KOLLUMGU-787235 format. One record per residue (C-alpha): residue in one letter; x, y, z. Coordinates in pm, whole numbers, plus 32768, in hexadecimal, padded with zeros to 4 digits. Last residue first. Layout:
<nodes>
aXYZ
...
</nodes>
This chain:
<nodes>
k5BB29D089D6E
f5C119E3D9E33
r5BEC9DC09F97
r5C4F9C599F4F
k5D799CCA9E7F
l5DEA9DA59FA0
e5DC99C80A091
a5E8D9B9D9FA7
l5F9B9CA69F89
i5FB79CB4A103
e5FD49B39A11A
e60D19B359FFE
p61A79C26A0CA
a61EF9B08A1BF
i61839B1EA32C
d62809A6FA40B
h62399B59A532
q63949BF6A53B
a63949BCFA3C2
m626F9CC2A3B4
a63379DBFA47E
v645D9D9AA38D
l63719DBEA265
s62ED9F01A2FE
h64579F74A315
f647D9F44A19F
w63329FE7A146
l6388A11CA214
d64E3A139A17E
a6455A116A01E
a634EA21DA06F
e6466A302A0E9
y6522A2E99F9F
v63EBA30F9EC5
i636FA43C9F8B
e64C8A4DF9F87
k64E1A4C09E0F
r6383A5509DDD
d63B6A6779EC7
a6259A6FE9F0F
n62EDA788A053
k61BBA70BA110
c61E8A5B7A06B
g6354A5A6A0D2
v62F6A60CA234
v61F4A4F3A241
f62FCA3F8A1D0
e63EEA477A2D9
v62E1A44DA3E4
s6297A2EBA370
e640BA298A36E
e642AA301A4DA
g62F9A237A541
i6378A106A483
k64C4A129A53C
k6411A131A68A
l63559FF5A624
i649A9F3DA5E0
a653B9FB8A723
s640A9F4AA7EC
e640F9DF8A73E
g65629D94A7C5
k66C49E1DA7CF
k674F9CDAA73C
f664C9CE6A624
l66B79E48A5CB
s68289DE8A5D1
a67DF9CC5A4E5
v67489DBAA3EC
y687F9E98A3F9
s69659D6DA3C6
g6AC69D9BA450
e6AC89C4DA506
p69D99B4DA475
l688F9B0FA52D
e685C99B8A488
r66E49990A4A9
k667C9AFFA492
r67799B42A37E
q66E39A22A2B7
q65859AABA2F2
i65F69BFDA26D
i668C9B54A139
q65469A9BA0F7
y64829BE0A121
i655C9C8EA01E
r65209B6D9F2C
s63A69B729F63
l63949CEB9F32
v64599CCB9DEE
a637F9BA99D79
e62419C709DB1
s62CB9D999CF0
d63499CDD9BC1
d64B79CBC9B5E
p65369B9F9C35
e66B09B869C46
p67449A769B75
t67C099439C32
s693699319C13
v69CB98639AFE
a6A84971A9B09
d6B7F970999F1
g6B1696C7988D
g6B17956C97FB
d69C7957E974F
l691894DA9878
r691B961A9945
n692E96019AC1
f685896DD9BA6
f672496039BD0
c672295B89D48
t669A97159D82
e6703983A9E5C
e686297AF9E78
g68E4975D9FD4
t6973960D9F6E
h6855955BA026
c676A95F19F22
a6621969D9F74
p66C097DD9FF4
g660B98A3A103
a64AE98BAA193
p63FF9844A058
v629498A7A013
v6208977A9F61
k615296F99E2E
i6149957D9E25
l611E94CD9CD8
l60D593599CFA
t610B92439BFA
d604691049BB0
a5EE5918D9B8E
d5EF4915F9A14
c5E7892C399D8
d5F6C93519AD5
y5F41938E9C4B
f5F2C94DB9CFC
i5F86954E9E5B
e5F6896B89ECE
k600697A69FCB
v60F596C2A086
t61F49761A16B
q635096E0A118
t645496C4A22A
n65BF972FA211
g66009710A388
s672D9633A340
t66CC9510A425
e655894E7A3E0
g657495AFA29F
k64A994BFA1CA
k640693BFA2AE
w6486925DA288
v63E59105A276
q64C88FD6A267
g65698ED4A186
r66BE8F79A195
s67028F66A01F
r65958F809FB6
s655C90B1A090
y63E890FCA0B0
f63759264A0B5
h62D09364A197
t627594C5A128
f61DF95ACA22D
g606C95FDA257
t60529510A37F
e5F26943DA314
r5F5F944BA19D
t60D193FDA1B1
l609B92F1A2B7
r5F979245A1DA
l607C9257A0AD
t619591CCA182
e60BE90A5A1ED
a60369052A093
n6192904C9FFD
m625B916F9F7B
w639291919EA6
a646392C29E55
v649393C49D43
m652595199D8A
l64FF96929D6D
l645896E19C22
r6430985B9C15
g62CA98DA9BF8
s63389A1D9CA2
a62289A349DAC
s61B898CA9DDF
d631C98459DD4
q62F696EB9D3B
v6323958A9DC6
v62F2945F9CDE
a627E932A9D9B
p62BB91CC9D15
i61D190B79D98
l622C8F909E73
g617D8E559EE7
k62968D6F9E78
s61CF8CF29D4B
d618D8E5A9CE5
f60828F3F9D7B
k5F628FA49C9B
l5E9290B29D40
n5D1A90D89D4D
i5D0090119E93
e5DED910D9F34
t5CDD92139F32
m5CE293659E89
</nodes>
């Protein structure tokens, strides 16, 4: 895709629809100009143009809730962008997962529904882990692992691996499932330590078994 294909409006702007690449959930709609589109493509993180402030802004620059770009599409009229991302936290400044949490039919604001497919579940868990990593809230088990450092995280993965092997040796189906979940979870914590999203692992598996 090149900018020359796109139809910017009279102010040099084009609407950008942002979607969670794993769950398909619509996260937000913002505006881009040629500069922010270039920055988005060059850095791999979404950048937008604020019409109210008249300036460029990077999503998550102050909050830490960045959006890693996976794919960018444009529609048949070339006047709207669709950006598929891996979000590192809520998209909305209110703290909601998506900016679209109010119903037009007069109902109260509703919470974002929990994802129900495997990729979306992994993505949501990873987002929460990243949030714990940034905020380090007191009383959080995940935050305590990050505070202790990578050695503590890797030690925990080693312990969970042994317990998973024991479950398999015991041929205990319930134990295997439980320990596998623990192992996956702590692997996600280690991946978050290096800012590697589960979508990258899934992409590698898809590449291998295409």
